C-alpha positions as CSV (number, residue, x, y, z in Angstrom):
1,X,5.8,17.6,-15.0
2,X,4.9,14.8,-17.4
3,X,1.3,14.0,-17.9
4,X,1.5,10.3,-17.5
5,X,3.7,8.0,-15.4
6,X,4.7,4.9,-17.3
7,X,2.8,1.8,-16.2
8,X,3.4,-0.1,-19.4
9,X,5.1,-3.0,-17.5
10,X,1.8,-3.8,-15.7
11,X,-0.9,-2.1,-17.8
12,X,-4.0,-3.9,-19.0
13,X,-4.5,-4.6,-22.7
14,X,-7.3,-2.5,-24.2
15,X,-10.5,-4.4,-24.8
16,X,-14.2,-3.8,-25.2
17,X,-16.0,-2.9,-21.9
18,X,-19.0,-5.0,-22.9
19,X,-19.7,-7.7,-20.3
20,X,-17.0,-6.4,-18.0
21,X,-17.7,-5.7,-14.3
22,X,-17.3,-1.9,-13.7
23,X,-16.2,-1.7,-17.3
24,X,-12.8,-3.2,-16.6
25,X,-12.9,-6.4,-14.6
26,X,-13.0,-9.7,-16.6
27,X,-14.4,-13.0,-15.4
28,X,-10.8,-13.9,-14.5
29,X,-10.5,-10.8,-12.3
30,X,-13.8,-11.6,-10.6
31,X,-12.7,-15.2,-10.0
32,X,-9.5,-13.8,-8.4
33,X,-11.6,-11.5,-6.2
34,X,-13.6,-14.4,-4.9
35,X,-10.4,-16.3,-4.2
36,X,-9.0,-13.4,-2.2
37,X,-12.3,-13.0,-0.3
38,X,-12.4,-16.7,0.7
39,X,-8.7,-16.5,1.7
40,X,-9.3,-13.6,4.0
41,X,-12.3,-15.3,5.5
42,X,-10.4,-18.5,6.2
43,X,-6.8,-17.4,6.9
44,X,-7.1,-13.9,8.4
45,X,-10.5,-13.1,9.9
46,X,-10.4,-15.9,12.5
47,X,-6.9,-15.0,13.7
48,X,-6.1,-11.3,13.5
49,X,-7.2,-10.6,17.0
50,X,-4.7,-13.2,18.3
51,X,-1.9,-11.7,16.1
52,X,-2.5,-8.3,17.6
53,X,-1.3,-9.6,20.9
54,X,1.9,-11.1,19.7
55,X,5.3,-9.3,19.5
56,X,5.7,-10.0,15.8
57,X,2.1,-9.4,14.5
58,X,0.9,-11.6,11.7
59,X,3.1,-14.8,11.4
60,X,5.5,-15.3,8.5
61,X,3.5,-18.3,7.5
62,X,0.8,-16.0,6.3
63,X,3.1,-14.7,3.7
64,X,3.9,-18.2,2.4
65,X,0.2,-19.0,2.4
66,X,-0.4,-15.9,0.2
67,X,2.3,-17.1,-2.2
68,X,0.6,-20.6,-2.4
69,X,-2.7,-18.8,-3.2
70,X,-1.0,-16.9,-6.0
71,X,-1.1,-13.4,-4.4
72,X,2.6,-12.6,-4.9
73,X,4.5,-11.6,-8.0
74,X,1.2,-10.9,-9.8
75,X,2.8,-8.9,-12.5
76,X,5.7,-11.2,-13.2
77,X,5.5,-12.4,-16.8
78,X,5.0,-16.0,-17.7
79,X,8.5,-16.3,-19.1
80,X,9.8,-15.9,-15.6
81,X,7.3,-18.4,-14.1
82,X,4.8,-15.8,-13.0
83,X,1.1,-15.3,-13.9
84,X,1.6,-12.3,-16.0
85,X,-1.3,-10.5,-14.4
86,X,-2.2,-6.8,-14.9
87,X,-2.5,-4.1,-12.3
88,X,-6.1,-4.8,-11.6
89,X,-5.2,-7.9,-9.7
90,X,-3.3,-5.8,-7.2
91,X,-6.2,-3.4,-7.1
92,X,-8.5,-6.2,-6.2
93,X,-6.2,-7.4,-3.4
94,X,-6.2,-3.9,-1.9
95,X,-10.0,-3.5,-2.2
96,X,-10.7,-6.8,-0.6
97,X,-8.4,-6.1,2.3
98,X,-10.1,-2.7,2.7
99,X,-13.5,-4.3,2.7
100,X,-12.8,-6.2,6.0
101,X,-12.1,-5.2,9.6
102,X,-9.2,-7.7,9.5
103,X,-7.6,-5.8,6.7
104,X,-7.4,-2.7,9.0
105,X,-5.4,-4.8,11.4
106,X,-2.9,-6.5,9.1
107,X,-2.2,-3.3,7.1
108,X,-0.8,-3.3,3.6
109,X,0.3,-7.0,3.7
110,X,0.3,-8.4,0.2
111,X,-0.1,-4.9,-1.3
112,X,3.6,-4.4,-0.9
113,X,3.9,-6.7,-3.9
114,X,3.4,-3.5,-6.0
115,X,7.2,-3.1,-5.6
116,X,7.6,-6.1,-7.9
117,X,6.5,-3.8,-10.7
118,X,9.6,-1.6,-10.1
119,X,11.8,-4.6,-10.4
120,X,10.0,-5.7,-13.6
121,X,10.4,-2.4,-15.3
122,X,13.8,-1.2,-14.1
123,X,15.6,-4.4,-13.1
124,X,18.4,-6.0,-15.1
125,X,17.9,-9.5,-16.4
126,X,20.2,-10.8,-13.7
127,X,18.2,-9.1,-11.0
128,X,14.9,-10.5,-12.4
129,X,16.2,-14.1,-12.6
130,X,17.7,-13.8,-9.2
131,X,14.6,-12.5,-7.3
132,X,11.5,-13.4,-9.3
133,X,11.4,-17.1,-8.3
134,X,11.6,-16.4,-4.6
135,X,9.1,-13.5,-4.8
136,X,6.7,-16.0,-6.3
137,X,7.3,-18.8,-3.7
138,X,7.1,-16.4,-0.8
139,X,10.7,-16.7,0.3
140,X,11.1,-13.0,-0.4
141,X,9.2,-10.3,1.4
142,X,9.6,-6.8,0.0
143,X,9.6,-3.4,1.6
144,X,10.4,0.2,0.4
145,X,13.1,2.0,2.4
146,X,12.3,5.6,1.7
147,X,11.0,7.7,4.6
148,X,13.4,9.0,7.2
149,X,12.9,10.8,10.5
150,X,13.6,14.2,8.8
151,X,12.7,13.2,5.3
152,X,9.0,12.2,4.9
153,X,7.0,14.7,2.9
154,X,10.3,16.6,2.2
155,X,12.0,13.7,0.6
156,X,14.8,15.8,-0.7
157,X,16.0,16.1,2.9
158,X,17.1,12.5,2.8
159,X,20.3,11.7,4.6
160,X,21.0,8.1,4.0
161,X,24.3,7.8,2.1
162,X,25.8,5.2,-0.2
163,X,29.6,5.7,-0.3
164,X,31.6,3.9,-2.9
165,X,34.1,1.4,-1.6
166,X,35.9,-0.4,-4.4
167,X,33.3,-2.2,-6.5
168,X,30.8,-2.0,-3.6
169,X,28.7,0.7,-1.8
170,X,28.4,1.2,1.9
171,X,24.9,2.3,3.0
172,X,24.5,4.2,6.3
173,X,21.5,6.0,7.7
174,X,18.1,5.5,9.2
175,X,14.7,4.7,7.7
176,X,11.4,4.9,9.6
177,X,7.7,4.0,9.3
178,X,8.5,1.1,6.9
179,X,5.4,-1.0,6.1
180,X,6.3,-4.7,6.4
181,X,9.8,-3.8,7.6
182,X,10.1,-6.5,10.2
183,X,9.2,-9.4,7.9
184,X,10.8,-8.2,4.7
185,X,14.2,-9.5,3.6
186,X,14.5,-7.6,0.3
187,X,14.5,-3.8,0.7
188,X,14.2,-1.3,-2.1
189,X,16.5,1.2,-0.3
190,X,16.8,4.8,-1.5
191,X,20.0,6.6,-0.7
192,X,22.4,9.3,-2.0
193,X,25.7,8.4,-3.6
194,X,28.6,10.8,-3.7
195,X,27.6,11.7,-7.2
196,X,24.0,12.3,-6.1
197,X,25.1,14.7,-3.5
198,X,27.3,16.6,-5.9
199,X,24.5,16.7,-8.5
200,X,22.1,18.2,-5.9
201,X,18.4,18.2,-5.4
202,X,16.3,15.3,-6.7
203,X,19.2,12.9,-7.2
204,X,18.8,9.6,-5.4
205,X,19.7,6.0,-6.1
206,X,17.7,2.8,-5.3
207,X,19.6,-0.2,-4.1
208,X,18.3,-3.8,-3.6
209,X,19.4,-4.8,-0.1
210,X,19.1,-8.6,0.3
211,X,19.2,-9.6,3.9
212,X,19.5,-13.3,2.9
213,X,23.1,-12.4,2.0
214,X,25.0,-12.5,5.3
215,X,27.4,-9.8,4.0
216,X,24.5,-7.4,3.4
217,X,22.8,-8.3,6.7
218,X,25.9,-7.2,8.6
219,X,25.3,-3.7,10.0
220,X,21.5,-3.9,9.4
221,X,19.3,-3.5,12.5
222,X,15.5,-2.9,12.9
223,X,12.9,-2.6,15.5
224,X,9.1,-2.8,15.4
225,X,7.2,0.4,16.0
226,X,4.1,0.5,18.2
227,X,1.4,2.0,16.1
228,X,-2.0,3.5,16.9
229,X,-3.7,1.0,14.6
230,X,-3.0,-1.9,12.3
231,X,-1.9,-3.8,15.4
232,X,-1.3,-7.1,13.6
233,X,0.9,-5.5,11.0
234,X,4.6,-4.8,11.3
235,X,5.9,-1.3,10.8
236,X,9.6,-0.9,11.4
237,X,12.5,1.5,11.9
238,X,15.7,0.6,10.1
239,X,19.3,1.3,11.1
240,X,22.1,0.8,8.5
241,X,25.7,1.1,9.5
242,X,28.0,0.5,6.5
243,X,25.8,-2.1,5.0
244,X,27.8,-3.4,2.1
245,X,26.1,-4.0,-1.3
246,X,27.6,-4.7,-4.7
247,X,27.3,-2.2,-7.5
248,X,25.0,-4.7,-9.2
249,X,22.5,-4.0,-6.4
250,X,21.6,-0.6,-8.0
251,X,18.1,-0.8,-9.4
252,X,17.6,1.3,-12.5
253,X,20.0,4.2,-13.2
254,X,22.2,5.8,-10.6
255,X,20.6,9.1,-9.5
256,X,17.2,8.2,-10.9
257,X,15.7,6.3,-7.9
258,X,13.2,9.0,-7.2
259,X,12.4,10.5,-10.6
260,X,12.3,7.3,-12.5
261,X,11.8,4.3,-10.3
262,X,9.4,5.9,-7.8
263,X,7.9,8.3,-10.3
264,X,6.6,5.1,-11.9
265,X,4.9,4.0,-8.7
266,X,3.8,7.1,-6.7
267,X,0.6,7.8,-8.7
268,X,-0.3,4.2,-8.9
269,X,0.2,3.7,-5.1
270,X,-1.8,6.7,-4.2
271,X,-4.7,5.5,-6.5
272,X,-4.7,2.1,-4.9
273,X,-4.8,3.5,-1.4
274,X,-7.7,5.7,-2.5
275,X,-9.6,2.6,-3.9
276,X,-8.9,0.6,-0.8
277,X,-10.1,3.5,1.4
278,X,-13.4,3.5,-0.5
279,X,-13.9,-0.2,0.3
280,X,-13.1,0.5,4.0
281,X,-15.6,3.4,4.0
282,X,-18.3,1.1,2.7
283,X,-17.4,-1.6,5.2
284,X,-17.8,1.0,8.1
285,X,-21.0,2.3,6.6
286,X,-22.6,-1.2,6.4
287,X,-21.5,-2.0,10.0
288,X,-23.0,1.2,11.2
289,X,-26.4,0.8,9.4
290,X,-26.6,-2.7,11.0
291,X,-25.6,-1.4,14.4
292,X,-28.1,1.5,14.5
293,X,-30.9,-0.8,13.4
294,X,-30.2,-3.2,16.3
295,X,-29.4,-0.7,19.0
296,X,-32.4,0.6,21.1
297,X,-32.5,3.9,22.9
298,X,-35.5,5.8,24.4
299,X,-37.8,3.0,23.2
300,X,-36.8,3.1,19.5
301,X,-33.9,2.1,17.2
302,X,-31.0,4.5,16.9
303,X,-31.7,4.2,13.2
304,X,-35.2,5.7,13.5
305,X,-34.0,9.1,14.7
306,X,-33.9,11.8,12.0
307,X,-30.4,12.8,13.0
308,X,-29.2,9.3,12.4
309,X,-30.9,9.0,9.0
310,X,-29.5,12.4,7.9
311,X,-26.0,11.3,8.9
312,X,-26.3,8.0,7.1
313,X,-27.8,9.7,4.1
314,X,-24.8,12.0,3.8
315,X,-22.5,9.0,4.0
316,X,-24.4,7.2,1.4
317,X,-24.4,10.2,-1.0
318,X,-20.6,10.4,-0.7
319,X,-20.3,6.7,-1.3
320,X,-22.2,7.1,-4.5
321,X,-19.9,9.9,-5.6
322,X,-16.9,7.9,-4.5
323,X,-18.1,4.9,-6.5
324,X,-18.4,7.0,-9.7
325,X,-14.9,8.3,-9.1
326,X,-13.7,4.7,-8.6
327,X,-15.0,3.7,-12.1
328,X,-13.2,6.7,-13.6
329,X,-9.9,5.8,-11.9
330,X,-10.1,2.2,-12.9
331,X,-10.6,3.1,-16.6
332,X,-7.6,5.5,-16.4
333,X,-5.5,2.7,-14.9
334,X,-6.5,0.3,-17.7
335,X,-5.9,2.8,-20.4
336,X,-2.5,3.8,-18.9
337,X,-3.8,7.4,-18.6
338,X,-3.4,7.9,-14.9
339,X,-1.8,11.3,-14.2
340,X,-0.4,12.8,-11.0
341,X,-3.3,15.3,-10.7
342,X,-5.9,12.6,-10.7
343,X,-4.0,10.3,-8.4
344,X,-3.5,13.1,-5.8
345,X,-7.1,14.2,-6.1
346,X,-8.2,10.6,-5.5
347,X,-5.9,10.1,-2.6
348,X,-7.0,13.4,-1.0
349,X,-10.8,13.2,-1.5
350,X,-11.4,9.5,-0.9
351,X,-9.2,9.1,2.2
352,X,-10.5,12.4,3.8
353,X,-14.0,11.2,3.1
354,X,-13.1,7.8,4.7
355,X,-11.8,9.5,7.8
356,X,-14.8,11.8,8.2
357,X,-17.3,9.0,7.4
358,X,-15.8,6.5,9.8
359,X,-15.5,9.2,12.5
360,X,-19.2,9.8,12.1
361,X,-19.8,6.0,12.2
362,X,-17.9,5.7,15.4
363,X,-20.0,8.5,16.9
364,X,-23.2,6.6,16.0
365,X,-21.8,3.6,17.9
366,X,-21.6,5.6,21.1
367,X,-19.4,4.3,23.9
368,X,-19.1,0.9,22.2
369,X,-17.3,2.6,19.3
370,X,-14.6,3.8,21.6
371,X,-13.8,0.3,22.8
372,X,-10.9,-1.4,21.1
373,X,-13.0,-4.6,20.9
374,X,-15.4,-2.8,18.5
375,X,-14.8,-3.4,14.8
376,X,-15.5,0.3,14.0
377,X,-12.6,1.4,16.3
378,X,-10.1,-0.6,14.1
379,X,-11.5,0.9,11.0
380,X,-11.2,4.4,12.6
381,X,-7.5,4.1,13.4
382,X,-6.8,2.7,9.9
383,X,-8.7,5.6,8.4
384,X,-6.5,8.0,10.4
385,X,-3.4,6.5,8.7
386,X,-4.8,6.7,5.2
387,X,-4.7,10.5,5.2
388,X,-1.0,10.4,6.2
389,X,1.0,7.7,4.5
390,X,2.1,7.7,0.9
391,X,1.9,11.5,1.0
392,X,-0.2,13.4,3.5
393,X,-3.4,15.2,2.5
394,X,-1.3,18.4,2.6
395,X,1.2,17.0,0.1
396,X,-1.7,16.0,-2.2
397,X,-3.0,19.6,-2.0
398,X,0.4,20.9,-2.9
399,X,0.6,18.6,-5.9
400,X,-2.9,19.6,-7.1
401,X,-2.0,23.3,-6.7
402,X,0.8,22.9,-9.3
403,X,-1.8,22.3,-11.9
404,X,-3.8,25.4,-11.1
């Protein structure tokens, strides 16, 4: 296994850490963070409870507003009309969503823009000029079609086929648990061609399925899944029945969709989830400190009981450790030195700590914490997801074990 996954397409130029926040964030990064924070406060916080009650979750207009705010296509170079931002801008987006209760309701949202990096590094010039403008203006929403009912952690059990038909391919199969799958119209769909099947284990091909093309939309169906948490998000199940795509829809090399295209993004994605989970943990901790200081039982604040203080002290200690880990992760991202071992360790420890911490936070909220109207309940269900998606904790342990 290679030490480092290539992130050169979106890596950050090396520079002195003097005067940088956390040793990596420039004043431009911090300005962007403030923009994201204000956007969430104005466009998401006041409305997410209403969106949770609607059949579609958050409205499509939210995606367009994100585009207008400059949140999409962050890594697209200036030559294509993009901002040419580095990976830290996407990190900031995830952290700020994690730092709010609303973020636990809308799910990944703009974080799906990480897929643009795959298109940037492995797309043809024709694909880039075709899709980059509409990614930037919000007309395109992206989603990754990878997981299947029998191929989640065991991705080599994938059954979706792409059979050659003249100059086209016919895609048939099923995908499930697709984040943003109801609102997306450009899918990075992973399937097996006849050559992939003949070559055997590990061979898969990535196709760009553009639902704006009526020919590609034919035979494509989807339904929204009812999830335990992230009630304002849209998680979908996809059904493809001989969906016709041209050979030019292949992204990267045939047979290299997993090893090359996704090898590029797996470690990055897991690290970003880990960083977002730390922000959510701190959000839950702050809410719990505030709640225990205001809640009275037996004539005193919940906060004043030794048991409460010991629990909160444990949480705070783990937040301090997590914050130190975060700085190390950020420096590795900037230096393009992020390796699979570190990424899996971060995903494992920070998300498991998130789940344990927020579970303890809910316990300190008592009966109110069990009510869906409580902010801590939303953070709790989101934390439960964090240890599962993008590779379960067990998969992270298996990855780490390979380095022993």
